[in-house]
Biopython code that builds the backbone (N, CA, C, O; Angstrom):
import numpy as np
from Bio.PDB.StructureBuilder import StructureBuilder

atoms = [
    (1, "MET", "N", (1.038, -1.529, -18.129)),
    (1, "MET", "CA", (2.428, -1.400, -17.505)),
    (1, "MET", "C", (2.584, -2.486, -16.607)),
    (1, "MET", "O", (1.562, -3.004, -16.156)),
    (2, "ARG", "N", (3.844, -2.969, -16.230)),
    (2, "ARG", "CA", (4.218, -4.053, -15.322)),
    (2, "ARG", "C", (4.606, -3.158, -14.244)),
    (2, "ARG", "O", (4.717, -1.937, -14.356)),
    (3, "ILE", "N", (4.858, -4.029, -12.906)),
    (3, "ILE", "CA", (5.196, -3.295, -11.800)),
    (3, "ILE", "C", (6.469, -2.716, -11.805)),
    (3, "ILE", "O", (6.709, -1.684, -11.178)),
    (4, "LYS", "N", (7.312, -3.323, -12.484)),
    (4, "LYS", "CA", (8.819, -2.381, -12.808)),
    (4, "LYS", "C", (8.521, -0.906, -13.144)),
    (4, "LYS", "O", (8.921, 0.091, -12.543)),
    (5, "GLU", "N", (7.726, -0.982, -14.240)),
    (5, "GLU", "CA", (7.488, 0.417, -14.854)),
    (5, "GLU", "C", (6.476, 1.055, -13.665)),
    (5, "GLU", "O", (6.793, 2.216, -13.406)),
    (6, "LEU", "N", (5.679, 0.710, -13.124)),
    (6, "LEU", "CA", (4.873, 1.715, -12.291)),
    (6, "LEU", "C", (5.750, 2.144, -11.269)),
    (6, "LEU", "O", (5.642, 3.332, -10.963)),
    (7, "SER", "N", (6.781, 1.321, -10.528)),
    (7, "SER", "CA", (7.892, 1.348, -9.765)),
    (7, "SER", "C", (8.591, 2.547, -10.058)),
    (7, "SER", "O", (8.626, 3.436, -9.208)),
    (8, "GLU", "N", (9.097, 2.668, -11.050)),
    (8, "GLU", "CA", (10.261, 3.722, -11.380)),
    (8, "GLU", "C", (9.227, 4.984, -11.907)),
    (8, "GLU", "O", (9.728, 6.108, -11.897)),
    (9, "ARG", "N", (7.927, 4.862, -12.327)),
    (9, "ARG", "CA", (7.238, 6.287, -12.468)),
    (9, "ARG", "C", (6.643, 6.903, -11.197)),
    (9, "ARG", "O", (6.170, 8.036, -11.112)),
    (10, "THR", "N", (6.744, 5.938, -10.168)),
    (10, "THR", "CA", (6.248, 6.453, -9.066)),
    (10, "THR", "C", (7.284, 6.934, -8.104)),
    (10, "THR", "O", (7.219, 7.884, -7.324)),
    (11, "GLY", "N", (8.279, 6.066, -8.322)),
    (11, "GLY", "CA", (9.437, 6.087, -7.216)),
    (11, "GLY", "C", (9.171, 5.077, -5.956)),
    (11, "GLY", "O", (9.924, 5.057, -4.982)),
    (12, "VAL", "N", (8.216, 4.384, -6.060)),
    (12, "VAL", "CA", (7.783, 3.559, -4.914)),
    (12, "VAL", "C", (8.263, 2.014, -5.482)),
    (12, "VAL", "O", (7.937, 1.462, -6.532)),
    (13, "SER", "N", (9.052, 1.589, -4.522)),
    (13, "SER", "CA", (9.571, 0.236, -4.712)),
    (13, "SER", "C", (8.466, -0.881, -5.016)),
    (13, "SER", "O", (7.349, -0.822, -4.502)),
    (14, "ALA", "N", (8.920, -2.070, -6.028)),
    (14, "ALA", "CA", (8.091, -3.064, -6.139)),
    (14, "ALA", "C", (7.510, -3.733, -5.013)),
    (14, "ALA", "O", (6.293, -3.910, -4.973)),
    (15, "ARG", "N", (8.239, -4.107, -4.131)),
    (15, "ARG", "CA", (8.057, -4.622, -2.705)),
    (15, "ARG", "C", (6.780, -3.739, -2.067)),
    (15, "ARG", "O", (5.812, -4.315, -1.569)),
    (16, "LEU", "N", (6.883, -2.310, -2.135)),
    (16, "LEU", "CA", (5.693, -1.820, -1.511)),
    (16, "LEU", "C", (4.512, -1.654, -2.378)),
    (16, "LEU", "O", (3.384, -1.471, -1.921)),
    (17, "LEU", "N", (4.804, -1.725, -3.711)),
    (17, "LEU", "CA", (3.567, -1.944, -4.584)),
    (17, "LEU", "C", (2.836, -3.339, -4.263)),
    (17, "LEU", "O", (1.605, -3.348, -4.254)),
    (18, "ARG", "N", (3.477, -4.395, -4.026)),
    (18, "ARG", "CA", (2.828, -5.414, -3.767)),
    (18, "ARG", "C", (2.268, -5.473, -2.432)),
    (18, "ARG", "O", (1.378, -6.268, -2.134)),
    (19, "TYR", "N", (2.817, -4.577, -1.564)),
    (19, "TYR", "CA", (2.367, -4.581, 0.006)),
    (19, "TYR", "C", (1.125, -3.759, -0.204)),
    (19, "TYR", "O", (0.265, -4.084, 0.614)),
    (20, "TYR", "N", (0.784, -2.918, -0.924)),
    (20, "TYR", "CA", (-0.336, -1.808, -1.099)),
    (20, "TYR", "C", (-1.377, -2.869, -1.712)),
    (20, "TYR", "O", (-2.548, -2.764, -1.345)),
    (21, "GLU", "N", (-1.061, -3.799, -2.544)),
    (21, "GLU", "CA", (-1.893, -4.805, -3.307)),
    (21, "GLU", "C", (-2.578, -5.612, -2.035)),
    (21, "GLU", "O", (-3.799, -5.703, -1.907)),
    (22, "GLU", "N", (-1.805, -6.078, -1.286)),
    (22, "GLU", "CA", (-2.061, -7.109, -0.142)),
    (22, "GLU", "C", (-2.863, -6.284, 0.770)),
    (22, "GLU", "O", (-3.675, -6.975, 1.386)),
    (23, "GLN", "N", (-2.904, -5.066, 1.053)),
    (23, "GLN", "CA", (-3.504, -4.171, 2.134)),
    (23, "GLN", "C", (-4.844, -3.756, 1.186)),
    (23, "GLN", "O", (-5.670, -3.053, 1.767)),
    (24, "GLY", "N", (-5.063, -4.029, 0.143)),
    (24, "GLY", "CA", (-6.335, -3.728, -0.747)),
    (24, "GLY", "C", (-6.388, -2.252, -0.979)),
    (24, "GLY", "O", (-7.454, -1.654, -0.837)),
    (25, "LEU", "N", (-5.235, -1.605, -1.345)),
    (25, "LEU", "CA", (-5.015, -0.166, -1.621)),
    (25, "LEU", "C", (-4.853, -0.386, -3.388)),
    (25, "LEU", "O", (-5.502, 0.404, -4.074)),
    (26, "LEU", "N", (-4.277, -1.102, -3.880)),
    (26, "LEU", "CA", (-4.433, -1.391, -5.299)),
    (26, "LEU", "C", (-4.724, -2.847, -5.755)),
    (26, "LEU", "O", (-4.355, -3.935, -5.314)),
    (27, "SER", "N", (-5.519, -2.478, -6.799)),
    (27, "SER", "CA", (-6.103, -3.846, -7.465)),
    (27, "SER", "C", (-5.710, -4.081, -9.028)),
    (27, "SER", "O", (-6.478, -3.802, -9.950)),
    (28, "PRO", "N", (-4.467, -4.608, -9.192)),
    (28, "PRO", "CA", (-4.019, -4.536, -10.814)),
    (28, "PRO", "C", (-4.634, -5.725, -11.260)),
    (28, "PRO", "O", (-5.061, -6.628, -10.541)),
    (29, "GLU", "N", (-4.651, -5.667, -12.499)),
    (29, "GLU", "CA", (-5.090, -7.012, -13.272)),
    (29, "GLU", "C", (-4.329, -7.772, -13.456)),
    (29, "GLU", "O", (-3.187, -7.315, -13.406)),
    (30, "ARG", "N", (-4.412, -8.974, -13.699)),
    (30, "ARG", "CA", (-3.481, -9.857, -13.643)),
    (30, "ARG", "C", (-3.466, -10.742, -15.391)),
    (30, "ARG", "O", (-4.476, -11.135, -15.975)),
    (31, "ALA", "N", (-2.264, -10.841, -15.810)),
    (31, "ALA", "CA", (-2.178, -11.376, -17.282)),
    (31, "ALA", "C", (-2.270, -12.868, -17.089)),
    (31, "ALA", "O", (-2.180, -13.394, -15.980)),
    (32, "GLU", "N", (-2.448, -13.514, -18.192)),
    (32, "GLU", "CA", (-2.456, -14.950, -18.023)),
    (32, "GLU", "C", (-1.274, -15.849, -17.496)),
    (32, "GLU", "O", (-1.284, -16.974, -16.997)),
    (33, "ASN", "N", (-0.300, -15.011, -17.763)),
    (33, "ASN", "CA", (0.803, -15.475, -16.742)),
    (33, "ASN", "C", (1.047, -15.348, -15.488)),
    (33, "ASN", "O", (2.019, -15.783, -14.870)),
    (34, "GLY", "N", (-0.082, -14.584, -14.993)),
    (34, "GLY", "CA", (0.131, -13.879, -13.644)),
    (34, "GLY", "C", (0.585, -12.813, -13.240)),
    (34, "GLY", "O", (0.339, -12.380, -12.114)),
    (35, "TYR", "N", (1.432, -12.130, -14.223)),
    (35, "TYR", "CA", (1.965, -10.634, -13.994)),
    (35, "TYR", "C", (0.928, -10.003, -13.700)),
    (35, "TYR", "O", (-0.207, -10.297, -14.076)),
    (36, "ARG", "N", (1.277, -8.970, -12.917)),
    (36, "ARG", "CA", (0.337, -7.729, -12.627)),
    (36, "ARG", "C", (0.420, -7.147, -13.718)),
    (36, "ARG", "O", (1.411, -7.225, -14.445)),
    (37, "GLU", "N", (-0.907, -6.296, -14.048)),
    (37, "GLU", "CA", (-0.741, -5.415, -15.351)),
    (37, "GLU", "C", (-1.459, -4.214, -14.384)),
    (37, "GLU", "O", (-2.324, -4.399, -13.528)),
    (38, "TYR", "N", (-0.828, -2.913, -14.789)),
    (38, "TYR", "CA", (-1.171, -1.834, -14.194)),
    (38, "TYR", "C", (-1.586, -0.773, -15.257)),
    (38, "TYR", "O", (-1.189, -1.051, -16.388)),
    (39, "ASP", "N", (-2.422, 0.584, -15.123)),
    (39, "ASP", "CA", (-2.884, 1.153, -16.106)),
    (39, "ASP", "C", (-2.701, 2.352, -15.401)),
    (39, "ASP", "O", (-2.477, 2.409, -14.192)),
    (40, "GLU", "N", (-2.812, 3.445, -16.267)),
    (40, "GLU", "CA", (-2.363, 4.953, -15.806)),
    (40, "GLU", "C", (-3.015, 5.436, -14.389)),
    (40, "GLU", "O", (-2.427, 6.301, -13.740)),
    (41, "SER", "N", (-4.071, 4.945, -13.982)),
    (41, "SER", "CA", (-5.229, 5.207, -13.096)),
    (41, "SER", "C", (-4.532, 4.627, -11.752)),
    (41, "SER", "O", (-4.845, 5.115, -10.667)),
    (42, "HIS", "N", (-3.693, 3.701, -11.828)),
    (42, "HIS", "CA", (-2.729, 3.017, -10.723)),
    (42, "HIS", "C", (-1.812, 4.036, -10.531)),
    (42, "HIS", "O", (-1.399, 4.228, -9.387)),
    (43, "GLU", "N", (-1.377, 4.799, -11.549)),
    (43, "GLU", "CA", (0.213, 5.722, -11.210)),
    (43, "GLU", "C", (-0.405, 6.523, -10.226)),
    (43, "GLU", "O", (0.108, 6.631, -9.112)),
    (44, "ALA", "N", (-1.687, 7.223, -10.593)),
    (44, "ALA", "CA", (-2.303, 8.415, -10.125)),
    (44, "ALA", "C", (-2.844, 7.886, -8.342)),
    (44, "ALA", "O", (-2.921, 8.578, -7.327)),
    (45, "ARG", "N", (-3.111, 6.558, -8.530)),
    (45, "ARG", "CA", (-3.749, 5.994, -7.182)),
    (45, "ARG", "C", (-2.450, 5.925, -6.050)),
    (45, "ARG", "O", (-2.546, 6.288, -4.878)),
    (46, "VAL", "N", (-1.260, 5.391, -6.674)),
    (46, "VAL", "CA", (-0.071, 5.222, -5.610)),
    (46, "VAL", "C", (0.239, 6.599, -5.308)),
    (46, "VAL", "O", (0.434, 6.941, -4.142)),
    (47, "ARG", "N", (0.306, 7.504, -6.371)),
    (47, "ARG", "CA", (0.896, 8.845, -5.748)),
    (47, "ARG", "C", (-0.183, 9.287, -4.578)),
    (47, "ARG", "O", (0.155, 9.793, -3.508)),
    (48, "GLN", "N", (-1.536, 9.005, -4.972)),
    (48, "GLN", "CA", (-2.503, 9.452, -3.504)),
    (48, "GLN", "C", (-2.194, 8.708, -2.500)),
    (48, "GLN", "O", (-2.303, 9.245, -1.398)),
    (49, "ILE", "N", (-1.805, 7.521, -2.539)),
    (49, "ILE", "CA", (-1.677, 6.632, -1.248)),
    (49, "ILE", "C", (-0.065, 7.219, -0.725)),
    (49, "ILE", "O", (0.046, 7.331, 0.496)),
    (50, "ARG", "N", (0.983, 7.538, -1.443)),
    (50, "ARG", "CA", (2.028, 8.025, -0.801)),
    (50, "ARG", "C", (1.673, 9.277, -0.132)),
    (50, "ARG", "O", (2.155, 9.522, 0.974)),
    (51, "SER", "N", (0.735, 10.228, -0.808)),
    (51, "SER", "CA", (0.588, 11.342, -0.146)),
    (51, "SER", "C", (-0.172, 11.336, 1.075)),
    (51, "SER", "O", (-0.056, 12.163, 1.980)),
    (52, "LEU", "N", (-0.940, 10.375, 1.046)),
    (52, "LEU", "CA", (-1.797, 10.143, 2.443)),
    (52, "LEU", "C", (-0.896, 9.185, 3.590)),
    (52, "LEU", "O", (-1.198, 9.006, 4.770)),
    (53, "LEU", "N", (-0.002, 8.776, 3.037)),
    (53, "LEU", "CA", (1.070, 8.162, 3.990)),
    (53, "LEU", "C", (1.921, 8.971, 4.512)),
    (53, "LEU", "O", (2.330, 8.737, 5.650)),
    (54, "ASP", "N", (2.367, 10.081, 3.807)),
    (54, "ASP", "CA", (3.418, 11.228, 4.030)),
    (54, "ASP", "C", (2.664, 11.853, 5.060)),
    (54, "ASP", "O", (3.253, 12.181, 6.090)),
    (55, "ALA", "N", (1.155, 12.115, 4.902)),
    (55, "ALA", "CA", (0.585, 13.125, 5.853)),
    (55, "ALA", "C", (0.394, 12.403, 7.367)),
    (55, "ALA", "O", (0.048, 13.034, 8.366)),
    (56, "GLY", "N", (0.710, 10.840, 7.339)),
    (56, "GLY", "CA", (0.595, 10.262, 8.519)),
    (56, "GLY", "C", (-0.670, 9.388, 8.732)),
    (56, "GLY", "O", (-0.908, 8.974, 9.867)),
    (57, "LEU", "N", (-1.443, 9.107, 7.759)),
    (57, "LEU", "CA", (-2.481, 8.315, 7.914)),
    (57, "LEU", "C", (-1.950, 6.730, 7.624)),
    (57, "LEU", "O", (-0.987, 6.425, 6.920)),
    (58, "THR", "N", (-2.793, 5.861, 8.317)),
    (58, "THR", "CA", (-2.229, 4.478, 8.200)),
    (58, "THR", "C", (-2.877, 3.873, 6.975)),
    (58, "THR", "O", (-3.826, 4.372, 6.370)),
    (59, "THR", "N", (-2.200, 2.630, 6.647)),
    (59, "THR", "CA", (-3.099, 1.984, 5.475)),
    (59, "THR", "C", (-4.232, 1.474, 5.495)),
    (59, "THR", "O", (-4.831, 1.236, 4.446)),
    (60, "GLU", "N", (-4.770, 1.196, 6.760)),
    (60, "GLU", "CA", (-6.072, 1.011, 7.324)),
    (60, "GLU", "C", (-7.081, 1.990, 7.106)),
    (60, "GLU", "O", (-8.185, 1.728, 6.629)),
    (61, "ILE", "N", (-6.735, 3.010, 7.422)),
    (61, "ILE", "CA", (-7.611, 4.199, 7.215)),
    (61, "ILE", "C", (-7.655, 4.677, 5.753)),
    (61, "ILE", "O", (-8.703, 5.074, 5.244)),
    (62, "ILE", "N", (-6.388, 4.621, 5.043)),
    (62, "ILE", "CA", (-6.466, 4.981, 3.675)),
    (62, "ILE", "C", (-7.292, 3.942, 2.902)),
    (62, "ILE", "O", (-8.020, 4.334, 1.990)),
    (63, "GLY", "N", (-7.217, 2.610, 3.223)),
    (63, "GLY", "CA", (-8.088, 1.651, 2.439)),
    (63, "GLY", "C", (-9.634, 1.981, 2.539)),
    (63, "GLY", "O", (-10.437, 1.754, 1.634)),
    (64, "THR", "N", (-9.938, 2.547, 3.761)),
    (64, "THR", "CA", (-11.286, 2.855, 3.906)),
    (64, "THR", "C", (-11.674, 4.173, 3.249)),
    (64, "THR", "O", (-12.797, 4.336, 2.771)),
    (65, "VAL", "N", (-10.661, 5.179, 3.229)),
    (65, "VAL", "CA", (-10.945, 6.571, 2.912)),
    (65, "VAL", "C", (-10.774, 6.679, 1.152)),
    (65, "VAL", "O", (-11.412, 7.397, 0.382)),
    (66, "LEU", "N", (-9.907, 5.899, 0.909)),
    (66, "LEU", "CA", (-9.711, 5.981, -0.687)),
    (66, "LEU", "C", (-10.942, 6.048, -1.720)),
    (66, "LEU", "O", (-10.994, 6.884, -2.622)),
    (67, "PRO", "N", (-12.018, 4.982, -1.464)),
    (67, "PRO", "CA", (-13.139, 4.833, -2.106)),
    (67, "PRO", "C", (-14.001, 6.136, -2.079)),
    (67, "PRO", "O", (-14.593, 6.601, -3.053)),
    (68, "CYS", "N", (-13.977, 6.718, -0.660)),
    (68, "CYS", "CA", (-14.716, 8.069, -0.646)),
    (68, "CYS", "C", (-14.215, 8.833, -1.261)),
    (68, "CYS", "O", (-14.993, 9.423, -2.010)),
    (69, "LEU", "N", (-12.667, 9.296, -1.344)),
    (69, "LEU", "CA", (-12.221, 10.423, -2.157)),
    (69, "LEU", "C", (-12.409, 10.215, -3.679)),
    (69, "LEU", "O", (-12.589, 11.148, -4.462)),
    (70, "ALA", "N", (-12.360, 9.089, -3.981)),
    (70, "ALA", "CA", (-12.953, 8.914, -5.487)),
    (70, "ALA", "C", (-14.078, 9.121, -6.140)),
    (70, "ALA", "O", (-14.303, 9.269, -7.341)),
    (71, "GLU", "N", (-15.018, 9.113, -4.858)),
    (71, "GLU", "CA", (-16.268, 9.293, -5.336)),
    (71, "GLU", "C", (-17.032, 10.304, -4.068)),
    (71, "GLU", "O", (-18.159, 10.138, -3.600)),
    (72, "ALA", "N", (-16.115, 11.282, -3.734)),
    (72, "ALA", "CA", (-16.779, 12.003, -2.644)),
    (72, "ALA", "C", (-18.049, 12.807, -2.567)),
    (72, "ALA", "O", (-18.646, 13.140, -1.544)),
    (73, "ALA", "N", (-18.382, 13.082, -3.900)),
    (73, "ALA", "CA", (-19.598, 13.575, -3.891)),
    (73, "ALA", "C", (-20.848, 12.656, -3.532)),
    (73, "ALA", "O", (-21.809, 13.110, -2.910)),
    (74, "ASN", "N", (-20.772, 11.299, -3.976)),
    (74, "ASN", "CA", (-21.734, 10.060, -4.086)),
    (74, "ASN", "C", (-21.434, 9.425, -2.633)),
    (74, "ASN", "O", (-22.383, 8.830, -2.125)),
    (75, "SER", "N", (-20.398, 9.471, -2.007)),
    (75, "SER", "CA", (-20.311, 8.633, -1.067)),
    (75, "SER", "C", (-21.383, 8.719, 0.131)),
    (75, "SER", "O", (-22.103, 9.700, 0.315)),
    (76, "GLU", "N", (-21.386, 7.577, 0.902)),
    (76, "GLU", "CA", (-21.900, 7.551, 2.071)),
    (76, "GLU", "C", (-21.088, 7.712, 3.326)),
    (76, "GLU", "O", (-19.920, 7.357, 3.162)),
    (77, "TYR", "N", (-21.367, 8.137, 4.509)),
    (77, "TYR", "CA", (-20.364, 7.870, 5.685)),
    (77, "TYR", "C", (-20.564, 6.976, 6.232)),
    (77, "TYR", "O", (-21.746, 6.701, 6.440)),
    (78, "PRO", "N", (-19.586, 6.147, 6.699)),
    (78, "PRO", "CA", (-19.733, 5.000, 7.349)),
    (78, "PRO", "C", (-20.156, 5.138, 9.027)),
    (78, "PRO", "O", (-20.729, 6.149, 9.432)),
    (79, "ALA", "N", (-19.822, 4.066, 9.885)),
    (79, "ALA", "CA", (-20.233, 4.053, 11.206)),
    (79, "ALA", "C", (-19.620, 5.441, 11.883)),
    (79, "ALA", "O", (-18.465, 5.736, 11.575)),
    (80, "PRO", "N", (-20.282, 6.220, 12.708)),
    (80, "PRO", "CA", (-19.962, 7.210, 13.415)),
    (80, "PRO", "C", (-18.572, 7.258, 14.108)),
    (80, "PRO", "O", (-17.948, 8.302, 14.297)),
    (81, "ASP", "N", (-18.098, 5.852, 14.515)),
    (81, "ASP", "CA", (-17.186, 5.675, 15.265)),
    (81, "ASP", "C", (-15.836, 5.735, 14.038)),
    (81, "ASP", "O", (-14.721, 5.955, 14.511)),
    (82, "PHE", "N", (-15.916, 5.589, 12.859)),
    (82, "PHE", "CA", (-14.975, 5.354, 11.856)),
    (82, "PHE", "C", (-14.979, 7.102, 11.550)),
    (82, "PHE", "O", (-13.885, 7.667, 11.543)),
    (83, "VAL", "N", (-16.181, 7.873, 11.315)),
    (83, "VAL", "CA", (-15.928, 9.200, 11.058)),
    (83, "VAL", "C", (-15.228, 10.034, 12.046)),
    (83, "VAL", "O", (-14.736, 11.132, 11.786)),
    (84, "SER", "N", (-15.203, 9.293, 13.510)),
    (84, "SER", "CA", (-14.621, 10.154, 14.358)),
    (84, "SER", "C", (-13.084, 9.941, 14.209)),
    (84, "SER", "O", (-12.242, 10.839, 14.206)),
    (85, "ARG", "N", (-12.861, 8.615, 14.088)),
    (85, "ARG", "CA", (-11.591, 8.233, 14.074)),
    (85, "ARG", "C", (-10.751, 9.134, 12.763)),
    (85, "ARG", "O", (-9.610, 9.525, 13.009)),
    (86, "VAL", "N", (-11.385, 9.442, 11.345)),
    (86, "VAL", "CA", (-10.872, 10.324, 10.625)),
    (86, "VAL", "C", (-10.891, 11.541, 11.095)),
    (86, "VAL", "O", (-9.790, 12.079, 10.982)),
    (87, "CYS", "N", (-11.707, 12.206, 11.585)),
    (87, "CYS", "CA", (-11.963, 13.431, 12.150)),
    (87, "CYS", "C", (-10.257, 13.583, 13.233)),
    (87, "CYS", "O", (-9.445, 14.488, 13.042)),
    (88, "GLN", "N", (-10.113, 12.662, 14.117)),
    (88, "GLN", "CA", (-8.985, 12.689, 14.734)),
    (88, "GLN", "C", (-7.949, 12.864, 13.877)),
    (88, "GLN", "O", (-7.285, 13.901, 13.897)),
    (89, "GLU", "N", (-7.666, 11.695, 12.893)),
    (89, "GLU", "CA", (-6.511, 11.768, 12.128)),
    (89, "GLU", "C", (-6.376, 13.268, 11.431)),
    (89, "GLU", "O", (-5.318, 13.892, 11.501)),
    (90, "ARG", "N", (-7.467, 13.750, 10.799)),
    (90, "ARG", "CA", (-7.470, 15.130, 10.256)),
    (90, "ARG", "C", (-6.891, 16.157, 11.155)),
    (90, "ARG", "O", (-6.018, 16.897, 10.701)),
    (91, "GLU", "N", (-7.326, 16.293, 12.501)),
    (91, "GLU", "CA", (-6.887, 16.966, 13.602)),
    (91, "GLU", "C", (-5.099, 16.595, 13.654)),
    (91, "GLU", "O", (-4.259, 17.494, 13.678)),
    (92, "ARG", "N", (-4.853, 15.557, 13.661)),
    (92, "ARG", "CA", (-3.519, 15.355, 13.743)),
    (92, "ARG", "C", (-2.529, 15.838, 12.609)),
    (92, "ARG", "O", (-1.474, 16.446, 12.788)),
    (93, "MET", "N", (-3.050, 15.469, 11.477)),
    (93, "MET", "CA", (-2.549, 15.975, 10.230)),
    (93, "MET", "C", (-2.554, 17.580, 10.292)),
    (93, "MET", "O", (-1.523, 18.127, 9.900)),
    (94, "ALA", "N", (-3.545, 18.346, 10.716)),
    (94, "ALA", "CA", (-3.551, 19.586, 11.030)),
    (94, "ALA", "C", (-2.421, 20.106, 11.895)),
    (94, "ALA", "O", (-1.735, 21.085, 11.603)),
    (95, "GLU", "N", (-2.294, 19.404, 12.932)),
    (95, "GLU", "CA", (-1.281, 20.021, 14.015)),
    (95, "GLU", "C", (0.287, 19.694, 13.387)),
    (95, "GLU", "O", (1.243, 20.444, 13.589)),
    (96, "ARG", "N", (0.358, 18.421, 12.583)),
    (96, "ARG", "CA", (1.688, 18.341, 11.818)),
    (96, "ARG", "C", (1.885, 19.306, 11.008)),
    (96, "ARG", "O", (3.023, 19.775, 11.048)),
    (97, "LEU", "N", (1.004, 19.871, 10.120)),
    (97, "LEU", "CA", (1.087, 21.085, 9.458)),
    (97, "LEU", "C", (1.472, 22.393, 9.885)),
    (97, "LEU", "O", (2.306, 23.131, 9.360)),
    (98, "ALA", "N", (0.753, 22.604, 10.924)),
    (98, "ALA", "CA", (0.928, 23.561, 11.427)),
    (98, "ALA", "C", (2.446, 23.843, 12.011)),
    (98, "ALA", "O", (3.021, 24.914, 11.816)),
    (99, "CYS", "N", (2.983, 22.819, 12.703)),
    (99, "CYS", "CA", (4.481, 22.677, 13.255)),
    (99, "CYS", "C", (5.505, 22.792, 11.945)),
    (99, "CYS", "O", (6.562, 23.422, 11.937)),
    (100, "LEU", "N", (4.971, 22.074, 10.904)),
    (100, "LEU", "CA", (5.875, 21.953, 9.639)),
    (100, "LEU", "C", (5.907, 23.636, 8.967)),
    (100, "LEU", "O", (6.904, 24.168, 8.478)),
    (101, "THR", "N", (4.828, 24.125, 9.077)),
    (101, "THR", "CA", (4.770, 25.551, 8.482)),
    (101, "THR", "C", (5.320, 26.486, 9.732)),
    (101, "THR", "O", (5.696, 27.607, 9.390)),
    (102, "LYS", "N", (5.396, 26.219, 10.891)),
    (102, "LYS", "CA", (6.573, 27.212, 11.678)),
    (102, "LYS", "C", (7.684, 26.930, 11.542)),
    (102, "LYS", "O", (8.537, 27.808, 11.666)),
    (103, "ASN", "N", (8.054, 25.551, 11.229)),
    (103, "ASN", "CA", (9.688, 25.318, 10.975)),
    (103, "ASN", "C", (10.118, 25.696, 9.652)),
    (103, "ASN", "O", (11.270, 26.097, 9.489)),
    (104, "LEU", "N", (9.224, 25.600, 8.594)),
    (104, "LEU", "CA", (9.647, 26.509, 7.699)),
    (104, "LEU", "C", (9.578, 27.805, 7.651)),
    (104, "LEU", "O", (10.116, 28.217, 6.623)),
    (105, "GLN", "N", (9.121, 28.696, 8.357)),
    (105, "GLN", "CA", (9.104, 29.761, 8.662)),
    (105, "GLN", "C", (10.439, 30.229, 9.522)),
    (105, "GLN", "O", (10.952, 31.330, 9.321)),
    (106, "ALA", "N", (10.769, 29.635, 10.144)),
    (106, "ALA", "CA", (12.078, 29.892, 11.198)),
    (106, "ALA", "C", (13.380, 29.655, 10.055)),
    (106, "ALA", "O", (14.442, 30.277, 10.041)),
    (107, "MET", "N", (12.938, 28.541, 9.097)),
    (107, "MET", "CA", (14.235, 28.238, 8.073)),
    (107, "MET", "C", (14.324, 29.440, 7.222)),
    (107, "MET", "O", (15.452, 29.866, 6.975)),
    (108, "ASP", "N", (13.422, 29.972, 6.797)),
    (108, "ASP", "CA", (12.902, 31.407, 5.908)),
    (108, "ASP", "C", (13.734, 32.368, 6.714)),
    (108, "ASP", "O", (14.641, 32.976, 6.146)),
    (109, "ASP", "N", (13.468, 32.573, 8.136)),
    (109, "ASP", "CA", (14.136, 33.991, 8.766)),
    (109, "ASP", "C", (15.430, 33.486, 8.947)),
    (109, "ASP", "O", (16.162, 34.462, 9.117)),
    (110, "TYR", "N", (16.084, 32.436, 8.995)),
    (110, "TYR", "CA", (17.147, 32.144, 9.350)),
    (110, "TYR", "C", (18.169, 32.656, 7.954)),
    (110, "TYR", "O", (19.201, 33.326, 7.927)),
    (111, "LEU", "N", (17.295, 31.956, 6.773)),
    (111, "LEU", "CA", (17.901, 32.476, 5.336)),
    (111, "LEU", "C", (18.091, 33.725, 5.059)),
    (111, "LEU", "O", (19.060, 34.227, 4.491)),
    (112, "ASP", "N", (16.793, 34.418, 5.623)),
    (112, "ASP", "CA", (16.829, 35.924, 5.261)),
    (112, "ASP", "C", (18.099, 36.602, 5.952)),
    (112, "ASP", "O", (18.804, 37.427, 5.371)),
    (113, "ALA", "N", (18.331, 36.115, 7.390)),
    (113, "ALA", "CA", (19.266, 36.864, 7.940)),
    (113, "ALA", "C", (20.507, 36.495, 7.651)),
    (113, "ALA", "O", (21.411, 37.184, 8.123)),
    (114, "LEU", "N", (20.821, 35.418, 6.878)),
    (114, "LEU", "CA", (22.164, 34.985, 6.306)),
    (114, "LEU", "C", (22.194, 36.304, 4.988)),
    (114, "LEU", "O", (23.147, 37.041, 4.739)),
    (115, "ALA", "N", (21.263, 36.292, 4.517)),
    (115, "ALA", "CA", (21.237, 36.867, 3.016)),
    (115, "ALA", "C", (21.718, 38.147, 3.287)),
    (115, "ALA", "O", (22.546, 38.606, 2.500)),
    (116, "LYS", "N", (21.275, 38.992, 4.495)),
    (116, "LYS", "CA", (21.536, 40.262, 4.627)),
    (116, "LYS", "C", (22.834, 40.513, 5.179)),
    (116, "LYS", "O", (23.172, 41.694, 5.101)),
    (117, "ARG", "N", (23.715, 39.680, 5.754)),
    (117, "ARG", "CA", (25.083, 39.866, 6.184)),
    (117, "ARG", "C", (25.669, 40.244, 5.066)),
    (117, "ARG", "O", (26.874, 40.497, 5.056)),
]
sb = StructureBuilder()
sb.init_structure("model")
sb.init_model(0)
sb.init_chain("A")
sb.init_seg("    ")
for serial, (resi, resn, name, xyz) in enumerate(atoms, 1):
    if name == "N":
        sb.init_residue(resn, " ", resi, " ")
    sb.init_atom(name, np.array(xyz, "f"), 0.0, 1.0, " ", f" {name:<3s}", serial, name[0])
structure = sb.get_structure()
């Protein structure tokens, strides 16, 4: 598929898809005319990238973590400072999740109170 179709399937702009490629997060094949060619695996990868970005990870960390996620059982851990950085990012994500969960519960409580009126 071409970049426009991948963009439509994932809801990610073509500009962002080119940026992901620039950052090393996507590696499409190139047709003889230079057009990018994507397959189904690229669609899943874009969704995974979006999910990690939405969770607060940087493209730099995602670029390092993605190969490990793809082959988690066979991956070797990189340098200890990187592992420490990923642990910090994980902790930051857990804190955000706790905050979102608390806010979601408050909204549910509010809606429940409205429904009882």
